C-alpha positions in Angstrom: -19.1 -11.5 4.5 -18.2 -8.3 2.9 -16.4 -8.1 -0.3 -13.9 -5.4 -1.2 -16.3 -3.3 -3.2 -18.2 -2.6 0.1 -15.6 -0.5 1.7 -15.4 3.3 1.7 -12.7 5.7 2.7 -11.6 9.3 2.4 -9.2 10.7 -0.2 -6.8 13.4 0.9 -9.3 16.1 0.2 -11.9 14.5 2.7 -14.1 13.2 0.0 -15.6 9.8 0.5 -14.4 7.3 -2.0 -16.0 3.7 -2.7 -14.1 0.7 -3.7 -17.1 0.0 -5.9 -15.6 2.9 -8.1 -12.7 0.6 -9.0 -14.9 -2.4 -10.2 -13.2 -4.1 -13.1 -9.8 -2.7 -12.4 -6.5 -4.2 -11.2 -5.6 -2.2 -7.9 -2.3 -1.9 -6.1 -3.2 -0.8 -2.5 -0.2 0.3 -0.5 0.6 2.0 2.9 3.2 4.7 2.5 5.4 7.1 4.3 7.4 10.0 3.1 10.3 9.6 5.5 11.0 6.0 5.2 13.9 4.1 3.7 11.4 2.4 1.4 10.0 5.8 0.1 12.0 5.6 -3.1 9.6 2.7 -4.1 7.2 5.6 -5.1 9.4 5.8 -8.4 8.5 2.3 -9.3 5.0 2.5 -8.5 4.6 5.7 -10.5 6.4 4.2 -13.5 4.1 1.1 -13.4 1.0 3.4 -13.0 2.0 5.4 -16.0 2.4 2.2 -18.1 -0.7 0.4 -17.1 -3.2 3.1 -15.9 -4.9 3.3 -19.3 -5.3 -0.4 -19.4 -7.3 -0.5 -16.0 -4.7 -0.2 -13.3 -5.2 1.9 -10.2 -2.9 2.7 -7.3 -4.5 3.5 -3.8 -1.9 5.1 -1.7 -2.7 5.2 1.9 -0.2 7.3 4.0 0.3 6.0 7.4 2.3 7.3 10.4 2.1 4.2 12.6 5.6 2.9 11.8 8.5 5.1 13.1 6.3 8.3 12.6 7.7 8.4 9.2 4.6 10.2 7.5 4.4 13.2 9.8 2.9 15.7 7.3 -0.7 16.4 6.8 -2.5 15.0 3.7 -1.8 18.0 1.5 1.9 18.0 2.5 2.2 14.4 1.7 0.6 15.0 -1.6 3.0 17.9 -2.4 6.0 15.9 -1.5 4.9 13.0 -3.7 4.2 15.0 -6.8 7.3 17.2 -6.3 9.7 14.5 -5.6 8.5 11.5 -7.3 6.1 13.1 -9.9 3.2 11.0 -8.8 0.0 11.2 -10.9 -2.2 8.8 -8.7 -3.7 10.7 -5.7 -3.0 9.8 -2.0 -5.8 8.9 0.2 -6.3 10.5 3.6 -3.8 9.2 6.2 -4.9 6.3 7.9 -4.0 3.4 10.5 -3.6 0.0 9.2 -3.2 -1.9 12.5 -5.0 -1.7 15.8 -8.3 -0.4 17.0 -8.2 2.5 14.7 -7.4 0.6 11.5 -9.3 1.4 8.4 -11.8 -1.4 7.8 -10.5 -1.8 4.3 -7.0 -2.7 5.7 -8.5 -5.1 8.1 -10.2 -6.9 5.3 -6.9 -7.1 3.1 -5.1 -8.5 6.2 -7.8 -11.3 6.6 -7.6 -12.1 2.9 -3.8 -12.5 2.9 -2.6 -12.6 6.6 1.2 -12.6 6.2 4.0 -11.0 3.9 5.8 -13.5 1.8 9.4 -14.3 3.0 11.8 -11.5 2.0 14.1 -12.4 -1.0 17.8 -11.9 -0.6 20.0 -11.4 2.4 19.7 -7.7 2.3 16.0 -7.8 2.5 16.0 -10.4 5.2 18.3 -8.4 7.3 16.2 -5.2 6.8 12.9 -7.1 7.9 14.9 -8.7 10.8 16.0 -5.1 12.0 12.4 -3.8 11.5 11.0 -6.7 13.7 13.3 -5.4 16.5 11.8 -2.0 16.6 9.8 -1.3 19.7 6.0 -1.5 18.8 6.2 -3.4 15.6 3.8 -6.2 15.9 5.0 -9.8 15.3 1.3 -11.0 15.2 0.1 -13.0 12.2 -1.7 -10.7 10.0 -0.5 -7.5 11.1 1.2 -5.0 8.8 4.8 -5.1 9.6 6.1 -1.7 8.2 5.5 0.9 5.6 5.0 0.0 1.9 3.2 -3.2 2.4 1.4 -3.8 -0.9 -1.8 -5.7 -1.8 -2.9 -6.4 -5.3 -6.7 -6.8 -6.2 -7.7 -8.4 -9.4 -10.5 -7.2 -11.8 -13.0 -9.4 -10.0 -12.3 -7.8 -6.5 -10.2 -10.8 -5.3 -7.1 -10.0 -3.2 -4.5 -12.0 -5.0 -1.2 -10.9 -3.8 0.6 -9.5 -0.8 4.0 -8.0 -1.0 6.2 -6.9 1.9 8.0 -3.7 2.5 11.2 -4.9 0.7 9.4 -6.1 -2.5 9.9 -3.4 -5.0 7.7 -3.0 -8.2 10.5 -4.7 -10.3 10.0 -7.9 -8.2 6.2 -8.1 -8.9 5.4 -6.0 -12.0 5.0 -9.0 -14.2 2.4 -10.5 -11.8 0.4 -7.3 -12.1 0.8 -7.2 -16.0 -0.6 -10.7 -16.1 -3.8 -9.4 -14.5 -4.1 -6.6 -16.9 
């Protein structure tokens, strides 16, 4: 069976990146979209990145247009949006798919490691995810990514230790990441 460090993908410039480059680091892996109601989560992700990057924390941002076509730009347009609006310092990867036949193998691995999002906390978040589940084309299959801003956390040993859903904001799980640092 593969481990997380066996996977490769492309960054927004088309350069091949290996997960092995991140050995020994705590990694937040997230599928994003620039036109989503959850897009403001970039602010919290960037803040956490600024706070912990020098201590061995990385963010792997994978834009994905599979959910509501909310990441319509090309890789450079997405990067420009993120740096201008949210002042992101972590780089975006090339746009990917996270479900289906064209899903990036890394994302298939993540979904196997932790197959489902945790139950949303709070009535607002439960209602948001219920509304999302009714959108045509949203998979209800176990293991599938439900929407933009699904997040996985990988510890320093390469183990996928957490999965957070689209409604989970950094403030909800920052302490768990800090414990891994």
